[in-house]
N, CA, C and O atoms as a DFTB+ gen file, in Angstrom:
360 C
 N C O
     1  1       0.841      -1.181       0.000
     2  2       0.000       0.000       0.000
     3  2       0.889       1.249       0.000
     4  3       1.827       1.369       0.788
     5  1       0.571       2.143      -0.881
     6  2       1.354       3.370      -1.010
     7  2       0.795       4.470      -0.127
     8  3      -0.417       4.674      -0.064
     9  1       1.664       5.160       0.539
    10  2       1.245       6.227       1.443
    11  2       1.091       7.537       0.673
    12  3       1.978       7.913      -0.093
    13  1      -0.019       8.227       0.870
    14  2      -0.248       9.510       0.205
    15  2       0.516      10.604       0.929
    16  3       0.688      10.574       2.147
    17  1       0.971      11.576       0.138
    18  2       1.679      12.710       0.728
    19  2       0.678      13.683       1.325
    20  3      -0.375      13.952       0.747
    21  1       1.020      14.195       2.473
    22  2       0.135      15.161       3.131
    23  2       0.597      16.576       2.837
    24  3       1.647      16.781       2.227
    25  1      -0.184      17.544       3.270
    26  2       0.192      18.944       3.102
    27  2       1.412      19.302       3.932
    28  3       2.037      20.337       3.701
    29  1       1.759      18.457       4.898
    30  2       2.922      18.712       5.745
    31  2       4.202      18.176       5.127
    32  3       5.274      18.310       5.715
    33  1       4.107      17.574       3.956
    34  2       5.271      17.040       3.257
    35  2       6.167      18.197       2.836
    36  3       5.703      19.108       2.151
    37  1       7.465      18.185       3.235
    38  2       8.363      19.294       2.888
    39  2       8.489      19.520       1.378
    40  3       8.579      20.665       0.934
    41  1       8.497      18.456       0.592
    42  2       8.594      18.608      -0.864
    43  2       7.354      19.309      -1.409
    44  3       7.460      20.164      -2.288
    45  1       6.197      18.956      -0.898
    46  2       4.945      19.596      -1.329
    47  2       4.933      21.068      -0.925
    48  3       4.491      21.920      -1.696
    49  1       5.411      21.368       0.272
    50  2       5.472      22.755       0.730
    51  2       6.418      23.574      -0.146
    52  3       6.127      24.725      -0.472
    53  1       7.550      22.979      -0.527
    54  2       8.513      23.668      -1.376
    55  2       7.908      23.939      -2.756
    56  3       8.073      25.029      -3.303
    57  1       7.214      22.958      -3.312
    58  2       6.548      23.170      -4.608
    59  2       5.504      24.270      -4.505
    60  3       5.375      25.088      -5.416
    61  1       4.757      24.300      -3.406
    62  2       3.729      25.329      -3.203
    63  2       4.383      26.714      -3.112
    64  3       3.888      27.676      -3.699
    65  1       5.496      26.810      -2.376
    66  2       6.209      28.092      -2.277
    67  2       6.705      28.563      -3.634
    68  3       6.642      29.749      -3.956
    69  1       7.201      27.615      -4.429
    70  2       7.651      27.948      -5.782
    71  2       6.490      28.470      -6.622
    72  3       6.630      29.475      -7.319
    73  1       5.360      27.802      -6.562
    74  2       4.180      28.247      -7.319
    75  2       3.737      29.630      -6.870
    76  3       3.447      30.494      -7.697
    77  1       3.686      29.837      -5.562
    78  2       3.256      31.134      -5.028
    79  2       4.213      32.253      -5.435
    80  3       3.781      33.353      -5.779
    81  1       5.515      31.965      -5.394
    82  2       6.506      32.969      -5.765
    83  2       6.442      33.267      -7.258
    84  3       6.564      34.422      -7.663
    85  1       6.250      32.237      -8.078
    86  2       6.130      32.446      -9.528
    87  2       4.900      33.298      -9.837
    88  3       4.961      34.172     -10.702
    89  1       3.787      33.057      -9.142
    90  2       2.584      33.861      -9.339
    91  2       2.825      35.306      -8.912
    92  3       2.427      36.234      -9.615
    93  1       3.472      35.501      -7.769
    94  2       3.771      36.854      -7.296
    95  2       4.678      37.579      -8.285
    96  3       4.534      38.783      -8.499
    97  1       5.611      36.847      -8.886
    98  2       6.509      37.442      -9.866
    99  2       5.752      37.851     -11.133
   100  3       5.994      38.922     -11.689
   101  1       4.848      37.005     -11.575
   102  2       4.027      37.371     -12.744
   103  2       3.200      38.620     -12.446
   104  3       3.075      39.499     -13.298
   105  1       2.643      38.700     -11.257
   106  2       1.857      39.885     -10.874
   107  2       2.739      41.135     -10.793
   108  3       2.318      42.219     -11.197
   109  1       3.949      40.985     -10.277
   110  2       4.870      42.122     -10.183
   111  2       5.247      42.625     -11.573
   112  3       5.322      43.833     -11.794
   113  1       5.484      41.711     -12.508
   114  2       5.763      42.119     -13.892
   115  2       4.555      42.832     -14.497
   116  3       4.703      43.807     -15.234
   117  1       3.378      42.344     -14.185
   118  2       2.160      42.980     -14.712
   119  2       2.037      44.410     -14.174
   120  3       1.713      45.327     -14.929
   121  1       2.294      44.604     -12.879
   122  2       2.260      45.957     -12.310
   123  2       3.327      46.839     -12.958
   124  3       3.082      48.011     -13.246
   125  1       4.509      46.269     -13.184
   126  2       5.592      47.011     -13.834
   127  2       5.167      47.462     -15.234
   128  3       5.453      48.589     -15.638
   129  1       4.497      46.597     -15.958
   130  2       4.086      46.910     -17.328
   131  2       3.116      48.083     -17.392
   132  3       3.038      48.764     -18.414
   133  1       2.382      48.324     -16.322
   134  2       1.394      49.403     -16.316
   135  2       1.814      50.609     -15.489
   136  3       1.090      51.603     -15.443
   137  1       2.957      50.541     -14.844
   138  2       3.425      51.651     -14.012
   139  2       3.977      52.767     -14.892
   140  3       4.782      52.515     -15.789
   141  1       3.551      53.981     -14.638
   142  2       4.035      55.127     -15.412
   143  2       4.771      56.136     -14.533
   144  3       5.636      56.863     -15.021
   145  1       4.448      56.187     -13.287
   146  2       5.115      57.106     -12.373
   147  2       6.496      56.555     -12.025
   148  3       6.624      55.359     -11.762
   149  1       7.519      57.386     -12.015
   150  2       8.882      56.911     -11.739
   151  2       9.006      56.138     -10.422
   152  3       9.735      55.149     -10.350
   153  1       8.303      56.583      -9.394
   154  2       8.382      55.897      -8.102
   155  2       7.782      54.499      -8.186
   156  3       8.286      53.565      -7.563
   157  1       6.696      54.356      -8.964
   158  2       6.071      53.041      -9.109
   159  2       6.928      52.108      -9.959
   160  3       6.994      50.908      -9.694
   161  1       7.576      52.652     -10.967
   162  2       8.480      51.847     -11.786
   163  2       9.626      51.345     -10.920
   164  3       9.966      50.163     -10.959
   165  1      10.215      52.234     -10.146
   166  2      11.325      51.863      -9.265
   167  2      10.888      50.814      -8.245
   168  3      11.608      49.846      -7.996
   169  1       9.726      51.006      -7.665
   170  2       9.198      50.050      -6.704
   171  2       8.990      48.679      -7.350
   172  3       9.300      47.650      -6.750
   173  1       8.468      48.674      -8.562
   174  2       8.244      47.415      -9.274
   175  2       9.560      46.701      -9.562
   176  3       9.646      45.479      -9.444
   177  1      10.577      47.459      -9.939
   178  2      11.881      46.859     -10.227
   179  2      12.443      46.204      -8.968
   180  3      12.951      45.085      -9.033
   181  1      12.362      46.880      -7.832
   182  2      12.843      46.302      -6.579
   183  2      12.054      45.040      -6.225
   184  3      12.630      44.036      -5.807
   185  1      10.748      45.100      -6.396
   186  2       9.908      43.937      -6.082
   187  2      10.259      42.755      -6.986
   188  3      10.370      41.624      -6.513
   189  1      10.433      43.011      -8.274
   190  2      10.777      41.945      -9.219
   191  2      12.124      41.328      -8.859
   192  3      12.264      40.105      -8.842
   193  1      13.103      42.161      -8.573
   194  2      14.431      41.646      -8.201
   195  2      14.369      40.805      -6.936
   196  3      15.021      39.766      -6.844
   197  1      13.591      41.251      -5.968
   198  2      13.444      40.512      -4.729
   199  2      12.791      39.154      -4.976
   200  3      13.255      38.135      -4.465
   201  1      11.725      39.144      -5.752
   202  2      11.019      37.896      -6.032
   203  2      11.862      36.940      -6.876
   204  3      11.796      35.726      -6.688
   205  1      12.654      37.480      -7.803
   206  2      13.526      36.633      -8.602
   207  2      14.593      35.981      -7.729
   208  3      14.936      34.815      -7.926
   209  1      15.114      36.731      -6.769
   210  2      16.107      36.170      -5.848
   211  2      15.486      35.050      -5.017
   212  3      16.105      34.004      -4.820
   213  1      14.270      35.265      -4.533
   214  2      13.572      34.229      -3.761
   215  2      13.292      33.004      -4.623
   216  3      13.492      31.871      -4.185
   217  1      12.829      33.233      -5.847
   218  2      12.526      32.139      -6.753
   219  2      13.782      31.306      -7.036
   220  3      13.735      30.077      -7.004
   221  1      14.894      31.976      -7.311
   222  2      16.153      31.271      -7.566
   223  2      16.607      30.475      -6.348
   224  3      17.109      29.359      -6.480
   225  1      16.430      31.050      -5.166
   226  2      16.767      30.333      -3.929
   227  2      15.928      29.067      -3.793
   228  3      16.456      28.000      -3.480
   229  1      14.628      29.184      -4.028
   230  2      13.744      28.025      -3.911
   231  2      14.082      26.955      -4.952
   232  3      14.021      25.761      -4.657
   233  1      14.435      27.376      -6.157
   234  2      14.834      26.417      -7.194
   235  2      16.097      25.667      -6.759
   236  3      16.188      24.449      -6.916
   237  1      17.070      26.403      -6.211
   238  2      18.294      25.740      -5.720
   239  2      17.968      24.727      -4.635
   240  3      18.485      23.610      -4.644
   241  1      17.100      25.123      -3.690
   242  2      16.704      24.183      -2.620
   243  2      16.033      22.952      -3.193
   244  3      16.314      21.832      -2.767
   245  1      15.140      23.155      -4.162
   246  2      14.428      22.029      -4.765
   247  2      15.405      21.094      -5.475
   248  3      15.272      19.874      -5.380
   249  1      16.375      21.651      -6.179
   250  2      17.367      20.821      -6.872
   251  2      18.223      20.052      -5.877
   252  3      18.538      18.883      -6.103
   253  1      18.601      20.695      -4.782
   254  2      19.390      20.020      -3.754
   255  2      18.626      18.844      -3.149
   256  3      19.219      17.822      -2.804
   257  1      17.318      18.994      -3.023
   258  2      16.482      17.963      -2.424
   259  2      15.873      17.034      -3.464
   260  3      15.079      16.156      -3.125
   261  1      16.240      17.220      -4.733
   262  2      15.716      16.414      -5.841
   263  2      14.191      16.435      -5.895
   264  3      13.544      15.408      -6.097
   265  1      13.636      17.632      -5.710
   266  2      12.186      17.815      -5.778
   267  2      11.830      18.264      -7.188
   268  3      12.319      19.298      -7.642
   269  1      10.979      17.501      -7.901
   270  2      10.567      17.952      -9.237
   271  2       9.763      19.241      -9.138
   272  3       8.840      19.349      -8.331
   273  1      10.126      20.221      -9.970
   274  2       9.495      21.541      -9.855
   275  2       8.672      21.923     -11.058
   276  3       7.798      22.783     -10.949
   277  1       8.916      21.319     -12.197
   278  2       8.243      21.758     -13.416
   279  2       8.712      23.143     -13.823
   280  3       7.976      23.892     -14.466
   281  1       9.950      23.484     -13.444
   282  2      10.511      24.816     -13.678
   283  2      10.588      25.135     -15.163
   284  3      10.946      24.296     -15.989
   285  1      10.237      26.383     -15.472
   286  2      10.440      26.917     -16.816
   287  2      11.675      27.796     -16.774
   288  3      12.185      28.120     -15.702
   289  1      12.150      28.178     -17.948
   290  2      13.345      29.013     -18.004
   291  2      13.139      30.328     -17.264
   292  3      13.993      30.722     -16.471
   293  1      12.044      31.005     -17.501
   294  2      11.688      32.260     -16.835
   295  2      10.203      32.219     -16.547
   296  3       9.425      31.855     -17.428
   297  1       9.781      32.581     -15.343
   298  2       8.364      32.541     -15.023
   299  2       7.533      33.530     -15.835
   300  3       6.346      33.289     -16.055
   301  1       8.114      34.617     -16.278
   302  2       7.378      35.609     -17.040
   303  2       8.338      36.605     -17.668
   304  3       9.525      36.630     -17.345
   305  1       7.808      37.428     -18.570
   306  2       8.630      38.397     -19.286
   307  2       7.906      39.731     -19.294
   308  3       6.689      39.782     -19.478
   309  1       8.643      40.801     -19.098
   310  2       8.060      42.139     -19.147
   311  2       7.605      42.439     -20.570
   312  3       8.253      42.020     -21.528
   313  1       6.506      43.155     -20.716
   314  2       5.957      43.461     -22.031
   315  2       6.942      44.238     -22.885
   316  3       6.994      44.034     -24.097
   317  1       7.715      45.113     -22.290
   318  2       8.673      45.915     -23.050
   319  2       9.778      45.042     -23.647
   320  3      10.463      45.464     -24.579
   321  1       9.954      43.838     -23.121
   322  2      10.979      42.931     -23.634
   323  2      10.482      42.136     -24.839
   324  3      11.275      41.467     -25.502
   325  1       9.203      42.197     -25.130
   326  2       8.641      41.461     -26.259
   327  2       8.372      42.401     -27.407
   328  3       8.324      43.619     -27.230
   329  1       8.196      41.831     -28.589
   330  2       7.870      42.671     -29.745
   331  2       6.538      43.361     -29.514
   332  3       5.594      42.752     -29.010
   333  1       6.467      44.590     -29.871
   334  2       5.217      45.328     -29.714
   335  2       5.129      46.070     -28.398
   336  3       4.363      47.026     -28.283
   337  1       5.901      45.650     -27.391
   338  2       5.880      46.335     -26.095
   339  2       6.756      47.564     -26.162
   340  3       7.769      47.580     -26.861
   341  1       6.377      48.561     -25.456
   342  2       7.171      49.774     -25.439
   343  2       7.133      50.426     -24.086
   344  3       6.295      50.078     -23.254
   345  1       8.020      51.364     -23.847
   346  2       8.039      52.034     -22.557
   347  2       6.856      52.985     -22.396
   348  3       6.256      53.434     -23.372
   349  1       6.548      53.270     -21.169
   350  2       5.496      54.233     -20.864
   351  2       5.995      55.629     -21.232
   352  3       7.103      56.009     -20.852
   353  1       5.207      56.377     -21.951
   354  2       5.652      57.676     -22.443
   355  2       5.188      58.852     -21.583
   356  3       5.340      60.005     -21.987
   357  1       4.636      58.582     -20.425
   358  2       4.138      59.705     -19.607
   359  2       5.231      60.441     -18.900
   360  3       4.962      61.403     -18.181
Protein backbone atom coordinates (compact mmCIF):
# COMPACT_ATOMS: atom_id res chain seq x y z
CA UNK A 1 0.00 0.00 0.00
CA UNK A 2 1.35 3.37 -1.01
CA UNK A 3 1.24 6.23 1.44
CA UNK A 4 -0.25 9.51 0.20
CA UNK A 5 1.68 12.71 0.73
CA UNK A 6 0.13 15.16 3.13
CA UNK A 7 0.19 18.94 3.10
CA UNK A 8 2.92 18.71 5.75
CA UNK A 9 5.27 17.04 3.26
CA UNK A 10 8.36 19.29 2.89
CA UNK A 11 8.59 18.61 -0.86
CA UNK A 12 4.95 19.60 -1.33
CA UNK A 13 5.47 22.76 0.73
CA UNK A 14 8.51 23.67 -1.38
CA UNK A 15 6.55 23.17 -4.61
CA UNK A 16 3.73 25.33 -3.20
CA UNK A 17 6.21 28.09 -2.28
CA UNK A 18 7.65 27.95 -5.78
CA UNK A 19 4.18 28.25 -7.32
CA UNK A 20 3.26 31.13 -5.03
CA UNK A 21 6.51 32.97 -5.77
CA UNK A 22 6.13 32.45 -9.53
CA UNK A 23 2.58 33.86 -9.34
CA UNK A 24 3.77 36.85 -7.30
CA UNK A 25 6.51 37.44 -9.87
CA UNK A 26 4.03 37.37 -12.74
CA UNK A 27 1.86 39.89 -10.87
CA UNK A 28 4.87 42.12 -10.18
CA UNK A 29 5.76 42.12 -13.89
CA UNK A 30 2.16 42.98 -14.71
CA UNK A 31 2.26 45.96 -12.31
CA UNK A 32 5.59 47.01 -13.83
CA UNK A 33 4.09 46.91 -17.33
CA UNK A 34 1.39 49.40 -16.32
CA UNK A 35 3.42 51.65 -14.01
CA UNK A 36 4.03 55.13 -15.41
CA UNK A 37 5.11 57.11 -12.37
CA UNK A 38 8.88 56.91 -11.74
CA UNK A 39 8.38 55.90 -8.10
CA UNK A 40 6.07 53.04 -9.11
CA UNK A 41 8.48 51.85 -11.79
CA UNK A 42 11.32 51.86 -9.26
CA UNK A 43 9.20 50.05 -6.70
CA UNK A 44 8.24 47.41 -9.27
CA UNK A 45 11.88 46.86 -10.23
CA UNK A 46 12.84 46.30 -6.58
CA UNK A 47 9.91 43.94 -6.08
CA UNK A 48 10.78 41.94 -9.22
CA UNK A 49 14.43 41.65 -8.20
CA UNK A 50 13.44 40.51 -4.73
CA UNK A 51 11.02 37.90 -6.03
CA UNK A 52 13.53 36.63 -8.60
CA UNK A 53 16.11 36.17 -5.85
CA UNK A 54 13.57 34.23 -3.76
CA UNK A 55 12.53 32.14 -6.75
CA UNK A 56 16.15 31.27 -7.57
CA UNK A 57 16.77 30.33 -3.93
CA UNK A 58 13.74 28.03 -3.91
CA UNK A 59 14.83 26.42 -7.19
CA UNK A 60 18.29 25.74 -5.72
CA UNK A 61 16.70 24.18 -2.62
CA UNK A 62 14.43 22.03 -4.77
CA UNK A 63 17.37 20.82 -6.87
CA UNK A 64 19.39 20.02 -3.75
CA UNK A 65 16.48 17.96 -2.42
CA UNK A 66 15.72 16.41 -5.84
CA UNK A 67 12.19 17.81 -5.78
CA UNK A 68 10.57 17.95 -9.24
CA UNK A 69 9.49 21.54 -9.85
CA UNK A 70 8.24 21.76 -13.42
CA UNK A 71 10.51 24.82 -13.68
CA UNK A 72 10.44 26.92 -16.82
CA UNK A 73 13.34 29.01 -18.00
CA UNK A 74 11.69 32.26 -16.84
CA UNK A 75 8.36 32.54 -15.02
CA UNK A 76 7.38 35.61 -17.04
CA UNK A 77 8.63 38.40 -19.29
CA UNK A 78 8.06 42.14 -19.15
CA UNK A 79 5.96 43.46 -22.03
CA UNK A 80 8.67 45.91 -23.05
CA UNK A 81 10.98 42.93 -23.63
CA UNK A 82 8.64 41.46 -26.26
CA UNK A 83 7.87 42.67 -29.74
CA UNK A 84 5.22 45.33 -29.71
CA UNK A 85 5.88 46.33 -26.10
CA UNK A 86 7.17 49.77 -25.44
CA UNK A 87 8.04 52.03 -22.56
CA UNK A 88 5.50 54.23 -20.86
CA UNK A 89 5.65 57.68 -22.44
CA UNK A 90 4.14 59.71 -19.61
